[in-house]
N, C-alpha and C positions, 0 to 999 in steps of 0.2 A: 315592707308591709307584711308580706308572707311569713318571713322568717320570724316577725316578730307575733305572728298569729300563731305559729308554730311554737314559739316559746311561752306563749300562756298555757296555764294548766288546763288539763282535760276537761274540768268541769266548767272553765269560763269559755273553753272553744264551744263547747256543746251548746250551754248557754246563749253565747253570741250568735251560733249558727242558726238556733230555734227564732232569736229573735228578729232576726235580719229576715227570716224566711217568712215569719209571720208579718210582720211589718210592710215587707215588699209584696205579698199578698193583699195586705189592707190598701196598699197606695195602689196596686193596680185595678183594683176592685173600684177602689174612688175615682180615679182616672178614667176607668169604662163607663161608671155609673155618670159623670158630668158628661161624656161625650153622646150618651144615649139621652139623657135631657136635653143636650144643646141640638140635638138631631130631630128630636120631638118636637120642642119650641119653634124651629125654623119651619118644618113640617105644617105645623099648625098655623105659622105666619104664612106661610105659603100659601094655604088653603084658605086663609080670609084673603088673600089678595084675589085669588081666582076667584072667589065669590063676588069681591068687589068689582071684577072686571064683567062678570055676569049682570050684574045690576046696575052696571053705569050706562049710561046712555052715550055710547060712544060717539052718535053723529051730531046731538048737542055740543059735545067737545070740542069737535072738528068746525061746528059751526062759528063757536065761539072764538077759535083760533083764527079763522078765515076773517071774520070782521075785526081782529086785533083784540078781541076781549080778554088780553092775557098780558103779561109782563116777562121780562125776561126772569124775575126774581121779584119776592115782594111779598106784600098782603094778600090774605084773601080776599075775591071779590065781592061786590055786592050782594045781599041776598038775592036780590030778582034776578040775576045773571047765573045763577049757579043752577045746576041740575038739582031737584030736588032728591035723587036719590044718593047723588055725591054731598049733598049738603048733609043727609043722614050718617055719612060716614066720616070718619077723622081718616083723611086721606088727604095725600099730596099729588096734585095731577098735572103734569106739564105733557108739553106735546113736542114732540124731537121731529127734524127734518134730517134728510140723508147728509148733511152737511154739519151737523149737531148741533145747529140752534135749536133753542128751548123757549117755547113759550109756556109759562106759569099759569095754568089756569085756578091752581087753587094751592096753598100753602107755599114752602122754601122751593126754591130751584135747586135742583138737585144736580149733581156733575154729570154729564153726558160722557159716556165710553163706547167703545168701538161695537161691543154688542147692542147698544142701541140704534146706531146708526145702520147694522147690517138688518137690523127690524125694520128700521124707517125704511131702508131701500128696497125691501121686499126680497131681501137675500136669504132673512131665515125668517122663521112664523112668530115666536117670541122667545124672550129672555127671561132670567132670574139672576138678580145678582145684589150686591150689597153698592151703596153708594152713600156719599157725604155731603150735606148739604153747606152752605156758607159759613154756618155758624157752628161748624163741627159736627153736627149732629148725625149718626149713622143711618140708615135708612134700608129697609128691605126693598127692592124696587122688582115691577114687574112690567116689562115694554112688551107691547103685542101691536100688530099692523094696524092701521085703521081700514074699516072695511069701505068697499067703494071710491078708495082712492088709489091713485097708483104709488105715491110715496107719503110718509107720513108715519109715526107712531105715538101710541098713547104710552104714559110710563105713569104707573100708580106706585106709590110708595107709603109705606109703613114704618114709623121709625122703631128702631131696634131697641129702644128704652127699655121696653118692659121686660125684655127676652135678655137684655145685659145685665136689668139689674135681677131678674130671677137666676140668672148663671152666676152672679158675683154673690148673692146670699148662697147660693147654692156651693160655690166654692170654700165658703168661709165654714159653712158646715160640714163640708167633707174633710178639711184641715183639721177642724175640731176633731171629726171622728177618728181620723187617721191618726191623729197625736195619741188619742185614748188608745186607740190600736196599737200604737208602738209602746207605748207604756205597759199594756197589758201583755204585749208580745217578750217584754222583758220579764215580765213577772213570769210568765207562763213558760221562757226560757230557763230563767232559774229553777221553776219547779221540775221540768221536765230533767234538766242535769243532776240536781239533787236526787228524785225518785229514781231516774235513769241508772245513777252510778252508784246507788247505796249497794246493789249486791257486788259490785266493783270493790267499794269499803269494805265490805266483808270479808269479802276475797283477800284484799290487802292487809287486812288484820289478821287473819288466819295465816298467811304466808309468813307475815313480820312473827306471830306467835309462834310458830313451826321452827323457824330460823331462831329465835332467842330459846327455846326450850326444847329443840329437835323434839316434839311430841307429835308422832305422826299419826298419832287415832283420830284426830281433830278433823270432823266432817263440816261442809258446807252445804247447808239445806237448799235443794237444787226444784224449785217447782217449775213447771213448764216446759216449752221445747223451746225457747229463744236462743240467742247466742248467750246472754248471760248464764243462761242454765244449762246449756252445753259445756261452757269453760268450768263452773261449778263441777259437774260430774266428771269433766277431765281433771279437774284438779284433784278432787276424792279419788279418782283411779289411781291418779300417779302418788298420791301421799299411801295409799293401800298398797301398791306395789314396792314403795321405797319400803314401808313396815312390813312388808313379805321378805322383801330383799333384807332387810336387817335382818329380821329374826333368822332368814336362812343363813345368814352370815355368824350371827351367834353361835347359832346350833352347830355350824360347819367348824367353829373353834371349838366347841366345848366337845364335839364328836371326837375333832382330831386330838386334842388334849388327851381324851380318853384313851385313843387307839395307841399314842404314842408313850401313853404311860406303862402301858404292860411290855412292852419292848425294852423300853429304859430302867425299867427296874429289875428286868432279869437281866440285862447286859451289867448295871450296876452292881448285883448281885455277885455276878461272876467275877467282875473285876476286883471286886473287893476281897473275894476267895485266892487271888490271882496276887494281891497284893499283900494281903496276911501271911502266906505261904511264903512270899518273899521276904518280909519284915521279921516273921518269928523262925525262919531258917528251917522249917518242918515241910518237907517237900511232898507237894501231892503226886499220889501213885499216878505212873505213865498213861494207864487208863483212863483214870478219872481226869488228868489233865486235859488228857486228848480232847475226851468228850466236852470237856469245860470250853476249850478252845474253841470246837465245832458248834457249841452252843452259842458263843461269842459272835464267831462269823456268821451265824445264820441269823442273829438279834440284828447286825448289823446289815446285814442283806436286807433285812425286813424294814428295817428302819430306812432305808435309802429307797427301796421301793415305795414305801409311805410318802416320803418327802417328795418323790417324784408325781407321783399320782396328784398329792395334794397341789403341787406345782402347774402339773396339767389344768386340773379344775380352777386354779383361781388365774389362768391365763387370760386374757382378757380378748375380746371378740373382733378387737377393732383390727388388727391388723391379719386377721384368718384368709378375707378375700383378696390380699396382695399376694398370698403363697396359694392361692387355689389355682389347679392347672388341671388338664384332660389327661389321665393316666387311666391305664388297664386295670379294670377291678380284678380280673382274671390274674393278671399278674401279682399283684398284691396279695391275692387270697393265696396263691401256688406259695409264694415267699413264705407267708404266715403259716401254712400246713408244713413246710420243711421245719421251721424252728418248732412246731408242736411237736413234731416226730422225734427232735431230739429229748424231750422233755419228757414223752412217752414212748420210750421205744419197744416196750412191751404191749403197746395198741396197734390197732390196724386201722389206717387213715385211707379211706377211699374216696376220691375226689372227680367229678364230672363237671367241669369247667367251662361253659361256652363263652367266647370273646362277649366284653361289654365294658365300655369306658364310660367314666365320670368324671364330673367336676368335685375334685375334692384336693384336701393337703394330704399329699402321700404319706409322708410318716405319720400323721395323725390317725389318716385312717388305716396303715399297715396296724399301728399299735392296738386299735379298736379290735381288727378282727383278731389278731392275738391274742386280743382279754379272753375274746369268746371261746376261741379254739382252748385257751388255755382252761378254762371252767369248765371245757368237755372233758379234757385230759384228767383234771384233778378228780371228778366226779364220777368216773369211768375204772369199772373195776379190771382186775388186770387181764389181758388176753381179749376187753371186748372191743368192740370196732367201732368207729365216728366215721358217718358217712356225710362229706359234703357236695353241696352240688349248686350251680350260678346257671340260672338260666332267665333269659328276659329279664335281668336286672334283678333279679331275687336270689339271695342267696341265703343258703339254709344250711345248718350243722346241726346234727341229730347224734346224740350221744344215748347209751342204754346204760346209764348209772341208776339212782335210787331215785330222780326225777325231783321234783319241787311241788310240794303241796298246794292246793287251789287257791288256800288263804293267803297264802305269800308271794304268790305270782303279781299281785298289785304294788307290792315293794321291793322287787329286785331291782329297779334302777334307782332308788333311793341310797344318799350317801350314806356310808359306812354302816348300810344294814346288812345284815347277814342273817340267814339262816341259822335257828339254833343248832339244828346236827351239824353244821359246817364251821361251827366257831372253833373247834379243834384245829383245823386245817389252816396251812399258812394263807395269809392274804389281808388286804386293807379293809374290804366292803367298797372298794370305790372303782372296782374295773369296769361294772357294767354301767355303772354313771359316767365314767369316761365314755365308753361306747353311744351311749345314748345322746351326750353331747356332740359328739364327732360326727354321727348320723343323722343327727338334725341340723348342723350346720350347712353338710351337704345336701340337703333337701331332701331326705328321705325320713325313713322310719324303721325302727326296730321293735321287735315283740317276742317275747319266751312265752313258750306254752307247752303243757305234757305230750311227750309224745302217746304214741299207740302201744300199750302193753306197759311200757316202763321208758325211765328215758325224759329229756329235752329235746324240745325242737327251739333253735335260736334262728329268726327270720329276717332278715337285713333287706330292706327294699329301698335303691338307690335309682333316682332318675337318669336315663341314659345322656350321653353329650356326644357332637360330633366325632367322629373318628379322627384324630391326628393324622395329619399327613407321615408317610415314613421317612425317615431320616436318610440323608444323603449319605452315603459312601460305606 
């Protein structure tokens, strides 16, 4: 049953649940109403029996019973032998003794049960219960002890016909109302399902449209703060992120093509010159040939570096966490400084490095530090100094080059962005983008700012990690 229910469409399940909930509520209300009315009718009948007891001359009833003016069952007594108060009331009156014998004063004989005999034996004061007559009619019976007698009780009975008829009519009425309620519940369920799932239908149509056309500019109207509105806003944010990612990817491809075109064109030109020299037999002067080969080598090196940077940026982040480990940032910075000194032997690089351990991917982090130092080496004039410091998780690299204009600082971490003044220098414009990505993956932050007087200050902050235990041996 549960499997069949789950197999139904969401709209059908929602409509069925709403209809069931409303139908159960209507049925529960009808049942509660029936019991409330039933109790009220019984209370009213019990009050009438209590009034009958107060108005009945019990002494006369006892005297009639003692004189034998009663029967075990049967007809109403002659008017001259009845109590006037009892005559005015439509009552069944009988006297009961402790042995369960009955003496009918008026009406039909009622079945005597143990509660009646206990009252007759003076073991309880009175009793209220239902009893049946010989013809099957059900009565509401009040039995109370006869005053001035050691034993014996009077049972007053009123037929439950009126109560049962009223309850029967009420039952049919409530069944009719419940039926209408069930039908209304079904209609309400369909309406709620259709209205409630309309935003879901819109979302489904939008998703299908995006899948069919790959149009990520479509937006779903999101009104209110309910779950559907939140889902719509989440979908809009997702499509906006996908559109932005698609745009960045297209821009990356365009920028990469542009950056690759220059070295490839230069490389092609140089190779064509070498090939033409071989084909025509006209030798290129040795100095020109040496310069030409050096240019080819430099262009190939630039292409290799550019392709490596592109591979680094295109590398997915999914495998990053698996390669993360606790490493000493001071050790990585020291290794990067040694590499930077080889690239700028005419520069003075000073370092003050406090021990600091971080969680990162060692090769990627070292490459990011090397890129920062390479920039400092590239833009430092001959004989200048570069100061490197590491204190409390903040790495600072200070150079004394021309610096970066304030209006260009917001763009330094963009892919392929290069300052107009640096376009003639070697580089792909991806180094600082790789730095920003690596530092962010390690949970840190990086910024570039103008130094005092001149130059640029690069600052990298990385959160610390527990110091790894010393290796054995």
